Chimera marker file (.cmm) of the C-alpha trace (Angstrom):
<marker_set name="trace">
<marker id="1" x="-0.038" y="0.042" z="0.067" r="1" g="1" b="0" radius="0.5"/>
<marker id="2" x="1.446" y="3.432" z="-1.017" r="1" g="1" b="0" radius="0.5"/>
<marker id="3" x="0.672" y="6.685" z="0.747" r="1" g="1" b="0" radius="0.5"/>
<marker id="4" x="0.063" y="10.173" z="-0.665" r="1" g="1" b="0" radius="0.5"/>
<marker id="5" x="0.366" y="13.073" z="1.879" r="1" g="1" b="0" radius="0.5"/>
<marker id="6" x="-0.104" y="10.667" z="4.683" r="1" g="1" b="0" radius="0.5"/>
<marker id="7" x="-3.509" y="9.369" z="3.570" r="1" g="1" b="0" radius="0.5"/>
<marker id="8" x="-3.464" y="5.621" z="2.692" r="1" g="1" b="0" radius="0.5"/>
<marker id="9" x="-4.399" y="4.881" z="-0.939" r="1" g="1" b="0" radius="0.5"/>
<marker id="10" x="-6.409" y="1.672" z="-1.011" r="1" g="1" b="0" radius="0.5"/>
<marker id="11" x="-7.774" y="1.073" z="-4.441" r="1" g="1" b="0" radius="0.5"/>
<marker id="12" x="-10.034" y="-1.694" z="-3.253" r="1" g="1" b="0" radius="0.5"/>
<marker id="13" x="-12.125" y="0.642" z="-1.006" r="1" g="1" b="0" radius="0.5"/>
<marker id="14" x="-13.241" y="3.341" z="-3.491" r="1" g="1" b="0" radius="0.5"/>
<marker id="15" x="-16.662" y="2.141" z="-4.400" r="1" g="1" b="0" radius="0.5"/>
<marker id="16" x="-19.343" y="4.801" z="-4.275" r="1" g="1" b="0" radius="0.5"/>
<marker id="17" x="-22.872" y="4.479" z="-2.960" r="1" g="1" b="0" radius="0.5"/>
<marker id="18" x="-24.516" y="3.452" z="0.288" r="1" g="1" b="0" radius="0.5"/>
<marker id="19" x="-24.868" y="-0.187" z="1.369" r="1" g="1" b="0" radius="0.5"/>
<marker id="20" x="-27.501" y="0.529" z="4.049" r="1" g="1" b="0" radius="0.5"/>
<marker id="21" x="-28.446" y="3.127" z="6.757" r="1" g="1" b="0" radius="0.5"/>
<marker id="22" x="-29.510" y="2.800" z="10.336" r="1" g="1" b="0" radius="0.5"/>
<marker id="23" x="-31.839" y="5.584" z="11.302" r="1" g="1" b="0" radius="0.5"/>
<marker id="24" x="-33.205" y="6.448" z="14.794" r="1" g="1" b="0" radius="0.5"/>
<marker id="25" x="-35.323" y="9.317" z="16.145" r="1" g="1" b="0" radius="0.5"/>
<marker id="26" x="-32.868" y="11.682" z="17.714" r="1" g="1" b="0" radius="0.5"/>
<marker id="27" x="-35.133" y="12.568" z="20.587" r="1" g="1" b="0" radius="0.5"/>
<marker id="28" x="-36.306" y="9.047" z="21.622" r="1" g="1" b="0" radius="0.5"/>
<marker id="29" x="-34.909" y="7.168" z="24.687" r="1" g="1" b="0" radius="0.5"/>
<marker id="30" x="-32.181" y="9.604" z="25.254" r="1" g="1" b="0" radius="0.5"/>
<marker id="31" x="-29.886" y="8.200" z="22.623" r="1" g="1" b="0" radius="0.5"/>
<marker id="32" x="-26.501" y="9.743" z="23.234" r="1" g="1" b="0" radius="0.5"/>
<marker id="33" x="-23.637" y="9.522" z="20.862" r="1" g="1" b="0" radius="0.5"/>
<marker id="34" x="-20.222" y="10.496" z="22.132" r="1" g="1" b="0" radius="0.5"/>
<marker id="35" x="-17.438" y="11.335" z="19.687" r="1" g="1" b="0" radius="0.5"/>
<marker id="36" x="-13.882" y="10.808" z="20.809" r="1" g="1" b="0" radius="0.5"/>
<marker id="37" x="-12.023" y="13.618" z="19.118" r="1" g="1" b="0" radius="0.5"/>
<marker id="38" x="-8.624" y="11.876" z="19.269" r="1" g="1" b="0" radius="0.5"/>
<marker id="39" x="-9.812" y="8.751" z="17.362" r="1" g="1" b="0" radius="0.5"/>
<marker id="40" x="-12.832" y="10.107" z="15.559" r="1" g="1" b="0" radius="0.5"/>
<marker id="41" x="-14.827" y="7.085" z="16.952" r="1" g="1" b="0" radius="0.5"/>
<marker id="42" x="-18.426" y="7.266" z="18.216" r="1" g="1" b="0" radius="0.5"/>
<marker id="43" x="-20.026" y="5.266" z="20.982" r="1" g="1" b="0" radius="0.5"/>
<marker id="44" x="-23.750" y="5.180" z="21.815" r="1" g="1" b="0" radius="0.5"/>
<marker id="45" x="-25.689" y="4.863" z="25.049" r="1" g="1" b="0" radius="0.5"/>
<marker id="46" x="-29.486" y="5.013" z="25.562" r="1" g="1" b="0" radius="0.5"/>
<marker id="47" x="-32.303" y="4.261" z="28.032" r="1" g="1" b="0" radius="0.5"/>
<marker id="48" x="-33.346" y="1.276" z="25.899" r="1" g="1" b="0" radius="0.5"/>
<marker id="49" x="-31.544" y="-1.459" z="24.011" r="1" g="1" b="0" radius="0.5"/>
<marker id="50" x="-29.838" y="0.272" z="21.057" r="1" g="1" b="0" radius="0.5"/>
<marker id="51" x="-30.888" y="-2.448" z="18.564" r="1" g="1" b="0" radius="0.5"/>
<marker id="52" x="-34.588" y="-1.652" z="19.210" r="1" g="1" b="0" radius="0.5"/>
<marker id="53" x="-34.056" y="2.133" z="18.491" r="1" g="1" b="0" radius="0.5"/>
<marker id="54" x="-32.328" y="1.945" z="15.071" r="1" g="1" b="0" radius="0.5"/>
<marker id="55" x="-34.218" y="0.853" z="11.950" r="1" g="1" b="0" radius="0.5"/>
<marker id="56" x="-32.299" y="-0.476" z="8.943" r="1" g="1" b="0" radius="0.5"/>
<marker id="57" x="-33.078" y="1.047" z="5.484" r="1" g="1" b="0" radius="0.5"/>
<marker id="58" x="-31.620" y="-0.320" z="2.341" r="1" g="1" b="0" radius="0.5"/>
<marker id="59" x="-31.688" y="2.381" z="-0.380" r="1" g="1" b="0" radius="0.5"/>
<marker id="60" x="-30.618" y="2.075" z="-4.024" r="1" g="1" b="0" radius="0.5"/>
<marker id="61" x="-26.865" y="1.621" z="-3.629" r="1" g="1" b="0" radius="0.5"/>
<marker id="62" x="-25.771" y="3.329" z="-6.799" r="1" g="1" b="0" radius="0.5"/>
<marker id="63" x="-27.786" y="6.642" z="-6.341" r="1" g="1" b="0" radius="0.5"/>
<marker id="64" x="-27.818" y="7.190" z="-2.594" r="1" g="1" b="0" radius="0.5"/>
<marker id="65" x="-25.016" y="9.289" z="-1.183" r="1" g="1" b="0" radius="0.5"/>
<marker id="66" x="-23.831" y="11.531" z="1.606" r="1" g="1" b="0" radius="0.5"/>
<marker id="67" x="-21.724" y="14.673" z="1.845" r="1" g="1" b="0" radius="0.5"/>
<marker id="68" x="-20.227" y="16.639" z="4.654" r="1" g="1" b="0" radius="0.5"/>
<marker id="69" x="-19.079" y="20.120" z="3.679" r="1" g="1" b="0" radius="0.5"/>
<marker id="70" x="-17.394" y="22.906" z="5.731" r="1" g="1" b="0" radius="0.5"/>
<marker id="71" x="-19.679" y="25.841" z="6.057" r="1" g="1" b="0" radius="0.5"/>
<marker id="72" x="-18.551" y="29.501" z="6.042" r="1" g="1" b="0" radius="0.5"/>
<marker id="73" x="-16.945" y="30.426" z="9.227" r="1" g="1" b="0" radius="0.5"/>
<marker id="74" x="-17.681" y="34.137" z="9.609" r="1" g="1" b="0" radius="0.5"/>
<marker id="75" x="-18.029" y="34.017" z="13.331" r="1" g="1" b="0" radius="0.5"/>
<marker id="76" x="-14.808" y="31.981" z="13.862" r="1" g="1" b="0" radius="0.5"/>
<marker id="77" x="-16.531" y="28.742" z="14.551" r="1" g="1" b="0" radius="0.5"/>
<marker id="78" x="-16.713" y="25.954" z="11.979" r="1" g="1" b="0" radius="0.5"/>
<marker id="79" x="-19.844" y="23.974" z="11.069" r="1" g="1" b="0" radius="0.5"/>
<marker id="80" x="-20.297" y="21.184" z="8.612" r="1" g="1" b="0" radius="0.5"/>
<marker id="81" x="-23.393" y="20.889" z="6.409" r="1" g="1" b="0" radius="0.5"/>
<marker id="82" x="-24.195" y="17.133" z="6.407" r="1" g="1" b="0" radius="0.5"/>
<marker id="83" x="-26.544" y="15.899" z="3.642" r="1" g="1" b="0" radius="0.5"/>
<marker id="84" x="-27.803" y="12.355" z="3.314" r="1" g="1" b="0" radius="0.5"/>
<marker id="85" x="-29.711" y="11.437" z="0.138" r="1" g="1" b="0" radius="0.5"/>
<marker id="86" x="-31.566" y="8.147" z="0.153" r="1" g="1" b="0" radius="0.5"/>
<marker id="87" x="-33.282" y="6.816" z="-3.001" r="1" g="1" b="0" radius="0.5"/>
<marker id="88" x="-35.766" y="3.963" z="-2.606" r="1" g="1" b="0" radius="0.5"/>
<marker id="89" x="-36.878" y="1.981" z="-5.701" r="1" g="1" b="0" radius="0.5"/>
<marker id="90" x="-40.642" y="1.962" z="-6.361" r="1" g="1" b="0" radius="0.5"/>
<marker id="91" x="-43.173" y="4.355" z="-4.905" r="1" g="1" b="0" radius="0.5"/>
<marker id="92" x="-44.700" y="1.707" z="-2.795" r="1" g="1" b="0" radius="0.5"/>
<marker id="93" x="-47.156" y="2.420" z="0.123" r="1" g="1" b="0" radius="0.5"/>
<marker id="94" x="-44.510" y="1.013" z="2.601" r="1" g="1" b="0" radius="0.5"/>
<marker id="95" x="-41.952" y="3.590" z="1.413" r="1" g="1" b="0" radius="0.5"/>
<marker id="96" x="-44.569" y="6.352" z="1.493" r="1" g="1" b="0" radius="0.5"/>
<marker id="97" x="-45.619" y="5.600" z="5.048" r="1" g="1" b="0" radius="0.5"/>
<marker id="98" x="-42.008" y="5.369" z="6.377" r="1" g="1" b="0" radius="0.5"/>
<marker id="99" x="-41.098" y="8.662" z="4.699" r="1" g="1" b="0" radius="0.5"/>
<marker id="100" x="-44.230" y="10.327" z="6.158" r="1" g="1" b="0" radius="0.5"/>
<marker id="101" x="-43.168" y="9.270" z="9.653" r="1" g="1" b="0" radius="0.5"/>
<marker id="102" x="-39.515" y="10.446" z="9.161" r="1" g="1" b="0" radius="0.5"/>
<marker id="103" x="-40.355" y="13.860" z="7.723" r="1" g="1" b="0" radius="0.5"/>
<marker id="104" x="-41.575" y="15.018" z="11.171" r="1" g="1" b="0" radius="0.5"/>
<marker id="105" x="-38.550" y="13.722" z="13.164" r="1" g="1" b="0" radius="0.5"/>
<marker id="106" x="-35.098" y="14.697" z="13.856" r="1" g="1" b="0" radius="0.5"/>
<marker id="107" x="-32.912" y="11.687" z="12.890" r="1" g="1" b="0" radius="0.5"/>
<marker id="108" x="-29.555" y="10.316" z="13.694" r="1" g="1" b="0" radius="0.5"/>
<marker id="109" x="-27.997" y="8.217" z="10.915" r="1" g="1" b="0" radius="0.5"/>
<marker id="110" x="-25.325" y="5.531" z="10.934" r="1" g="1" b="0" radius="0.5"/>
<marker id="111" x="-24.348" y="5.147" z="7.219" r="1" g="1" b="0" radius="0.5"/>
<marker id="112" x="-22.545" y="2.012" z="5.992" r="1" g="1" b="0" radius="0.5"/>
<marker id="113" x="-21.204" y="2.773" z="2.566" r="1" g="1" b="0" radius="0.5"/>
<marker id="114" x="-19.938" y="0.451" z="-0.218" r="1" g="1" b="0" radius="0.5"/>
<marker id="115" x="-16.360" y="1.305" z="0.627" r="1" g="1" b="0" radius="0.5"/>
<marker id="116" x="-16.669" y="-0.264" z="4.088" r="1" g="1" b="0" radius="0.5"/>
<marker id="117" x="-16.921" y="2.959" z="6.049" r="1" g="1" b="0" radius="0.5"/>
<marker id="118" x="-19.392" y="3.332" z="9.036" r="1" g="1" b="0" radius="0.5"/>
<marker id="119" x="-20.185" y="7.081" z="9.257" r="1" g="1" b="0" radius="0.5"/>
<marker id="120" x="-22.429" y="8.878" z="11.712" r="1" g="1" b="0" radius="0.5"/>
<marker id="121" x="-24.477" y="11.943" z="10.747" r="1" g="1" b="0" radius="0.5"/>
<marker id="122" x="-26.602" y="14.096" z="12.993" r="1" g="1" b="0" radius="0.5"/>
<marker id="123" x="-24.714" y="13.174" z="16.133" r="1" g="1" b="0" radius="0.5"/>
<marker id="124" x="-25.002" y="16.496" z="18.057" r="1" g="1" b="0" radius="0.5"/>
<marker id="125" x="-27.939" y="18.296" z="16.472" r="1" g="1" b="0" radius="0.5"/>
<marker id="126" x="-29.894" y="15.645" z="14.519" r="1" g="1" b="0" radius="0.5"/>
<marker id="127" x="-30.937" y="15.593" z="10.764" r="1" g="1" b="0" radius="0.5"/>
<marker id="128" x="-34.050" y="17.180" z="9.414" r="1" g="1" b="0" radius="0.5"/>
<marker id="129" x="-35.955" y="16.067" z="6.385" r="1" g="1" b="0" radius="0.5"/>
<marker id="130" x="-35.357" y="18.811" z="3.852" r="1" g="1" b="0" radius="0.5"/>
<marker id="131" x="-36.894" y="17.205" z="0.705" r="1" g="1" b="0" radius="0.5"/>
<marker id="132" x="-38.945" y="14.296" z="-0.355" r="1" g="1" b="0" radius="0.5"/>
<marker id="133" x="-39.523" y="13.594" z="-4.071" r="1" g="1" b="0" radius="0.5"/>
<marker id="134" x="-41.491" y="10.899" z="-5.827" r="1" g="1" b="0" radius="0.5"/>
<marker id="135" x="-40.752" y="10.264" z="-9.510" r="1" g="1" b="0" radius="0.5"/>
<marker id="136" x="-42.058" y="7.835" z="-12.089" r="1" g="1" b="0" radius="0.5"/>
<marker id="137" x="-40.039" y="8.992" z="-15.207" r="1" g="1" b="0" radius="0.5"/>
<marker id="138" x="-41.506" y="8.765" z="-18.711" r="1" g="1" b="0" radius="0.5"/>
<marker id="139" x="-39.661" y="5.949" z="-20.303" r="1" g="1" b="0" radius="0.5"/>
<marker id="140" x="-39.628" y="2.232" z="-19.347" r="1" g="1" b="0" radius="0.5"/>
<marker id="141" x="-36.004" y="2.473" z="-18.371" r="1" g="1" b="0" radius="0.5"/>
<marker id="142" x="-36.590" y="5.635" z="-16.120" r="1" g="1" b="0" radius="0.5"/>
<marker id="143" x="-36.329" y="5.370" z="-12.401" r="1" g="1" b="0" radius="0.5"/>
<marker id="144" x="-39.534" y="4.880" z="-10.331" r="1" g="1" b="0" radius="0.5"/>
<marker id="145" x="-38.471" y="5.922" z="-6.976" r="1" g="1" b="0" radius="0.5"/>
<marker id="146" x="-38.850" y="8.062" z="-3.822" r="1" g="1" b="0" radius="0.5"/>
<marker id="147" x="-35.926" y="10.221" z="-2.743" r="1" g="1" b="0" radius="0.5"/>
<marker id="148" x="-35.545" y="11.517" z="0.817" r="1" g="1" b="0" radius="0.5"/>
<marker id="149" x="-32.968" y="14.168" z="1.772" r="1" g="1" b="0" radius="0.5"/>
<marker id="150" x="-31.892" y="14.634" z="5.385" r="1" g="1" b="0" radius="0.5"/>
<marker id="151" x="-29.693" y="17.476" z="6.328" r="1" g="1" b="0" radius="0.5"/>
<marker id="152" x="-28.174" y="18.940" z="9.431" r="1" g="1" b="0" radius="0.5"/>
<marker id="153" x="-25.355" y="21.187" z="10.714" r="1" g="1" b="0" radius="0.5"/>
<marker id="154" x="-22.790" y="19.603" z="12.920" r="1" g="1" b="0" radius="0.5"/>
<marker id="155" x="-19.562" y="20.865" z="14.627" r="1" g="1" b="0" radius="0.5"/>
<marker id="156" x="-17.600" y="17.818" z="13.183" r="1" g="1" b="0" radius="0.5"/>
<marker id="157" x="-17.259" y="16.502" z="9.678" r="1" g="1" b="0" radius="0.5"/>
<marker id="158" x="-18.571" y="13.111" z="10.880" r="1" g="1" b="0" radius="0.5"/>
<marker id="159" x="-17.748" y="10.396" z="13.322" r="1" g="1" b="0" radius="0.5"/>
<marker id="160" x="-17.030" y="6.773" z="12.595" r="1" g="1" b="0" radius="0.5"/>
<marker id="161" x="-18.380" y="3.599" z="14.180" r="1" g="1" b="0" radius="0.5"/>
<marker id="162" x="-16.384" y="0.413" z="14.658" r="1" g="1" b="0" radius="0.5"/>
<marker id="163" x="-17.867" y="-2.816" z="13.360" r="1" g="1" b="0" radius="0.5"/>
<marker id="164" x="-18.345" y="-3.929" z="16.957" r="1" g="1" b="0" radius="0.5"/>
<marker id="165" x="-20.489" y="-0.811" z="17.911" r="1" g="1" b="0" radius="0.5"/>
<marker id="166" x="-22.296" y="-1.260" z="14.628" r="1" g="1" b="0" radius="0.5"/>
<marker id="167" x="-23.360" y="-4.797" z="15.609" r="1" g="1" b="0" radius="0.5"/>
<marker id="168" x="-24.982" y="-3.465" z="18.753" r="1" g="1" b="0" radius="0.5"/>
<marker id="169" x="-27.206" y="-1.169" z="16.740" r="1" g="1" b="0" radius="0.5"/>
<marker id="170" x="-28.713" y="-3.843" z="14.528" r="1" g="1" b="0" radius="0.5"/>
<link id1="1" id2="2" r="1" g="1" b="0" radius="0.2"/>
<link id1="2" id2="3" r="1" g="1" b="0" radius="0.2"/>
<link id1="3" id2="4" r="1" g="1" b="0" radius="0.2"/>
<link id1="4" id2="5" r="1" g="1" b="0" radius="0.2"/>
<link id1="5" id2="6" r="1" g="1" b="0" radius="0.2"/>
<link id1="6" id2="7" r="1" g="1" b="0" radius="0.2"/>
<link id1="7" id2="8" r="1" g="1" b="0" radius="0.2"/>
<link id1="8" id2="9" r="1" g="1" b="0" radius="0.2"/>
<link id1="9" id2="10" r="1" g="1" b="0" radius="0.2"/>
<link id1="10" id2="11" r="1" g="1" b="0" radius="0.2"/>
<link id1="11" id2="12" r="1" g="1" b="0" radius="0.2"/>
<link id1="12" id2="13" r="1" g="1" b="0" radius="0.2"/>
<link id1="13" id2="14" r="1" g="1" b="0" radius="0.2"/>
<link id1="14" id2="15" r="1" g="1" b="0" radius="0.2"/>
<link id1="15" id2="16" r="1" g="1" b="0" radius="0.2"/>
<link id1="16" id2="17" r="1" g="1" b="0" radius="0.2"/>
<link id1="17" id2="18" r="1" g="1" b="0" radius="0.2"/>
<link id1="18" id2="19" r="1" g="1" b="0" radius="0.2"/>
<link id1="19" id2="20" r="1" g="1" b="0" radius="0.2"/>
<link id1="20" id2="21" r="1" g="1" b="0" radius="0.2"/>
<link id1="21" id2="22" r="1" g="1" b="0" radius="0.2"/>
<link id1="22" id2="23" r="1" g="1" b="0" radius="0.2"/>
<link id1="23" id2="24" r="1" g="1" b="0" radius="0.2"/>
<link id1="24" id2="25" r="1" g="1" b="0" radius="0.2"/>
<link id1="25" id2="26" r="1" g="1" b="0" radius="0.2"/>
<link id1="26" id2="27" r="1" g="1" b="0" radius="0.2"/>
<link id1="27" id2="28" r="1" g="1" b="0" radius="0.2"/>
<link id1="28" id2="29" r="1" g="1" b="0" radius="0.2"/>
<link id1="29" id2="30" r="1" g="1" b="0" radius="0.2"/>
<link id1="30" id2="31" r="1" g="1" b="0" radius="0.2"/>
<link id1="31" id2="32" r="1" g="1" b="0" radius="0.2"/>
<link id1="32" id2="33" r="1" g="1" b="0" radius="0.2"/>
<link id1="33" id2="34" r="1" g="1" b="0" radius="0.2"/>
<link id1="34" id2="35" r="1" g="1" b="0" radius="0.2"/>
<link id1="35" id2="36" r="1" g="1" b="0" radius="0.2"/>
<link id1="36" id2="37" r="1" g="1" b="0" radius="0.2"/>
<link id1="37" id2="38" r="1" g="1" b="0" radius="0.2"/>
<link id1="38" id2="39" r="1" g="1" b="0" radius="0.2"/>
<link id1="39" id2="40" r="1" g="1" b="0" radius="0.2"/>
<link id1="40" id2="41" r="1" g="1" b="0" radius="0.2"/>
<link id1="41" id2="42" r="1" g="1" b="0" radius="0.2"/>
<link id1="42" id2="43" r="1" g="1" b="0" radius="0.2"/>
<link id1="43" id2="44" r="1" g="1" b="0" radius="0.2"/>
<link id1="44" id2="45" r="1" g="1" b="0" radius="0.2"/>
<link id1="45" id2="46" r="1" g="1" b="0" radius="0.2"/>
<link id1="46" id2="47" r="1" g="1" b="0" radius="0.2"/>
<link id1="47" id2="48" r="1" g="1" b="0" radius="0.2"/>
<link id1="48" id2="49" r="1" g="1" b="0" radius="0.2"/>
<link id1="49" id2="50" r="1" g="1" b="0" radius="0.2"/>
<link id1="50" id2="51" r="1" g="1" b="0" radius="0.2"/>
<link id1="51" id2="52" r="1" g="1" b="0" radius="0.2"/>
<link id1="52" id2="53" r="1" g="1" b="0" radius="0.2"/>
<link id1="53" id2="54" r="1" g="1" b="0" radius="0.2"/>
<link id1="54" id2="55" r="1" g="1" b="0" radius="0.2"/>
<link id1="55" id2="56" r="1" g="1" b="0" radius="0.2"/>
<link id1="56" id2="57" r="1" g="1" b="0" radius="0.2"/>
<link id1="57" id2="58" r="1" g="1" b="0" radius="0.2"/>
<link id1="58" id2="59" r="1" g="1" b="0" radius="0.2"/>
<link id1="59" id2="60" r="1" g="1" b="0" radius="0.2"/>
<link id1="60" id2="61" r="1" g="1" b="0" radius="0.2"/>
<link id1="61" id2="62" r="1" g="1" b="0" radius="0.2"/>
<link id1="62" id2="63" r="1" g="1" b="0" radius="0.2"/>
<link id1="63" id2="64" r="1" g="1" b="0" radius="0.2"/>
<link id1="64" id2="65" r="1" g="1" b="0" radius="0.2"/>
<link id1="65" id2="66" r="1" g="1" b="0" radius="0.2"/>
<link id1="66" id2="67" r="1" g="1" b="0" radius="0.2"/>
<link id1="67" id2="68" r="1" g="1" b="0" radius="0.2"/>
<link id1="68" id2="69" r="1" g="1" b="0" radius="0.2"/>
<link id1="69" id2="70" r="1" g="1" b="0" radius="0.2"/>
<link id1="70" id2="71" r="1" g="1" b="0" radius="0.2"/>
<link id1="71" id2="72" r="1" g="1" b="0" radius="0.2"/>
<link id1="72" id2="73" r="1" g="1" b="0" radius="0.2"/>
<link id1="73" id2="74" r="1" g="1" b="0" radius="0.2"/>
<link id1="74" id2="75" r="1" g="1" b="0" radius="0.2"/>
<link id1="75" id2="76" r="1" g="1" b="0" radius="0.2"/>
<link id1="76" id2="77" r="1" g="1" b="0" radius="0.2"/>
<link id1="77" id2="78" r="1" g="1" b="0" radius="0.2"/>
<link id1="78" id2="79" r="1" g="1" b="0" radius="0.2"/>
<link id1="79" id2="80" r="1" g="1" b="0" radius="0.2"/>
<link id1="80" id2="81" r="1" g="1" b="0" radius="0.2"/>
<link id1="81" id2="82" r="1" g="1" b="0" radius="0.2"/>
<link id1="82" id2="83" r="1" g="1" b="0" radius="0.2"/>
<link id1="83" id2="84" r="1" g="1" b="0" radius="0.2"/>
<link id1="84" id2="85" r="1" g="1" b="0" radius="0.2"/>
<link id1="85" id2="86" r="1" g="1" b="0" radius="0.2"/>
<link id1="86" id2="87" r="1" g="1" b="0" radius="0.2"/>
<link id1="87" id2="88" r="1" g="1" b="0" radius="0.2"/>
<link id1="88" id2="89" r="1" g="1" b="0" radius="0.2"/>
<link id1="89" id2="90" r="1" g="1" b="0" radius="0.2"/>
<link id1="90" id2="91" r="1" g="1" b="0" radius="0.2"/>
<link id1="91" id2="92" r="1" g="1" b="0" radius="0.2"/>
<link id1="92" id2="93" r="1" g="1" b="0" radius="0.2"/>
<link id1="93" id2="94" r="1" g="1" b="0" radius="0.2"/>
<link id1="94" id2="95" r="1" g="1" b="0" radius="0.2"/>
<link id1="95" id2="96" r="1" g="1" b="0" radius="0.2"/>
<link id1="96" id2="97" r="1" g="1" b="0" radius="0.2"/>
<link id1="97" id2="98" r="1" g="1" b="0" radius="0.2"/>
<link id1="98" id2="99" r="1" g="1" b="0" radius="0.2"/>
<link id1="99" id2="100" r="1" g="1" b="0" radius="0.2"/>
<link id1="100" id2="101" r="1" g="1" b="0" radius="0.2"/>
<link id1="101" id2="102" r="1" g="1" b="0" radius="0.2"/>
<link id1="102" id2="103" r="1" g="1" b="0" radius="0.2"/>
<link id1="103" id2="104" r="1" g="1" b="0" radius="0.2"/>
<link id1="104" id2="105" r="1" g="1" b="0" radius="0.2"/>
<link id1="105" id2="106" r="1" g="1" b="0" radius="0.2"/>
<link id1="106" id2="107" r="1" g="1" b="0" radius="0.2"/>
<link id1="107" id2="108" r="1" g="1" b="0" radius="0.2"/>
<link id1="108" id2="109" r="1" g="1" b="0" radius="0.2"/>
<link id1="109" id2="110" r="1" g="1" b="0" radius="0.2"/>
<link id1="110" id2="111" r="1" g="1" b="0" radius="0.2"/>
<link id1="111" id2="112" r="1" g="1" b="0" radius="0.2"/>
<link id1="112" id2="113" r="1" g="1" b="0" radius="0.2"/>
<link id1="113" id2="114" r="1" g="1" b="0" radius="0.2"/>
<link id1="114" id2="115" r="1" g="1" b="0" radius="0.2"/>
<link id1="115" id2="116" r="1" g="1" b="0" radius="0.2"/>
<link id1="116" id2="117" r="1" g="1" b="0" radius="0.2"/>
<link id1="117" id2="118" r="1" g="1" b="0" radius="0.2"/>
<link id1="118" id2="119" r="1" g="1" b="0" radius="0.2"/>
<link id1="119" id2="120" r="1" g="1" b="0" radius="0.2"/>
<link id1="120" id2="121" r="1" g="1" b="0" radius="0.2"/>
<link id1="121" id2="122" r="1" g="1" b="0" radius="0.2"/>
<link id1="122" id2="123" r="1" g="1" b="0" radius="0.2"/>
<link id1="123" id2="124" r="1" g="1" b="0" radius="0.2"/>
<link id1="124" id2="125" r="1" g="1" b="0" radius="0.2"/>
<link id1="125" id2="126" r="1" g="1" b="0" radius="0.2"/>
<link id1="126" id2="127" r="1" g="1" b="0" radius="0.2"/>
<link id1="127" id2="128" r="1" g="1" b="0" radius="0.2"/>
<link id1="128" id2="129" r="1" g="1" b="0" radius="0.2"/>
<link id1="129" id2="130" r="1" g="1" b="0" radius="0.2"/>
<link id1="130" id2="131" r="1" g="1" b="0" radius="0.2"/>
<link id1="131" id2="132" r="1" g="1" b="0" radius="0.2"/>
<link id1="132" id2="133" r="1" g="1" b="0" radius="0.2"/>
<link id1="133" id2="134" r="1" g="1" b="0" radius="0.2"/>
<link id1="134" id2="135" r="1" g="1" b="0" radius="0.2"/>
<link id1="135" id2="136" r="1" g="1" b="0" radius="0.2"/>
<link id1="136" id2="137" r="1" g="1" b="0" radius="0.2"/>
<link id1="137" id2="138" r="1" g="1" b="0" radius="0.2"/>
<link id1="138" id2="139" r="1" g="1" b="0" radius="0.2"/>
<link id1="139" id2="140" r="1" g="1" b="0" radius="0.2"/>
<link id1="140" id2="141" r="1" g="1" b="0" radius="0.2"/>
<link id1="141" id2="142" r="1" g="1" b="0" radius="0.2"/>
<link id1="142" id2="143" r="1" g="1" b="0" radius="0.2"/>
<link id1="143" id2="144" r="1" g="1" b="0" radius="0.2"/>
<link id1="144" id2="145" r="1" g="1" b="0" radius="0.2"/>
<link id1="145" id2="146" r="1" g="1" b="0" radius="0.2"/>
<link id1="146" id2="147" r="1" g="1" b="0" radius="0.2"/>
<link id1="147" id2="148" r="1" g="1" b="0" radius="0.2"/>
<link id1="148" id2="149" r="1" g="1" b="0" radius="0.2"/>
<link id1="149" id2="150" r="1" g="1" b="0" radius="0.2"/>
<link id1="150" id2="151" r="1" g="1" b="0" radius="0.2"/>
<link id1="151" id2="152" r="1" g="1" b="0" radius="0.2"/>
<link id1="152" id2="153" r="1" g="1" b="0" radius="0.2"/>
<link id1="153" id2="154" r="1" g="1" b="0" radius="0.2"/>
<link id1="154" id2="155" r="1" g="1" b="0" radius="0.2"/>
<link id1="155" id2="156" r="1" g="1" b="0" radius="0.2"/>
<link id1="156" id2="157" r="1" g="1" b="0" radius="0.2"/>
<link id1="157" id2="158" r="1" g="1" b="0" radius="0.2"/>
<link id1="158" id2="159" r="1" g="1" b="0" radius="0.2"/>
<link id1="159" id2="160" r="1" g="1" b="0" radius="0.2"/>
<link id1="160" id2="161" r="1" g="1" b="0" radius="0.2"/>
<link id1="161" id2="162" r="1" g="1" b="0" radius="0.2"/>
<link id1="162" id2="163" r="1" g="1" b="0" radius="0.2"/>
<link id1="163" id2="164" r="1" g="1" b="0" radius="0.2"/>
<link id1="164" id2="165" r="1" g="1" b="0" radius="0.2"/>
<link id1="165" id2="166" r="1" g="1" b="0" radius="0.2"/>
<link id1="166" id2="167" r="1" g="1" b="0" radius="0.2"/>
<link id1="167" id2="168" r="1" g="1" b="0" radius="0.2"/>
<link id1="168" id2="169" r="1" g="1" b="0" radius="0.2"/>
<link id1="169" id2="170" r="1" g="1" b="0" radius="0.2"/>
</marker_set>
């Protein structure tokens, strides 16, 4: 493995897209995520069993994505705009009902991407639903899907979760 400016270059871990997402209501059962600034790792505690609070969602892997962008720092403090875009195939009643519930909640997301990263969004302030779009397309090959966009502002780019912690959430 070669290095470039201290960042490991691992060609086997560059796949784009999201494998799955674990979502939880930010305000339920006192879910508390703690970020260790020295390692970048997140641990969770709650009043209830963690695996009962997080729900697994499997979006379209090729079209779902996440970004974390440093916002303007006019006041001297930095904030990151975190955006999670989830695309669900087919405009089914199940998808419709789940999105209807999520639009009124603040969410915390644990994102497992296709490159093997376990990333946490909405850790301190939660994520809000900022857009929900249903589309059918016009041609037989067009996507028939529902798209949900969750966004939030956080003091950190994101935190990571180890596979051991991830296992406790499922």
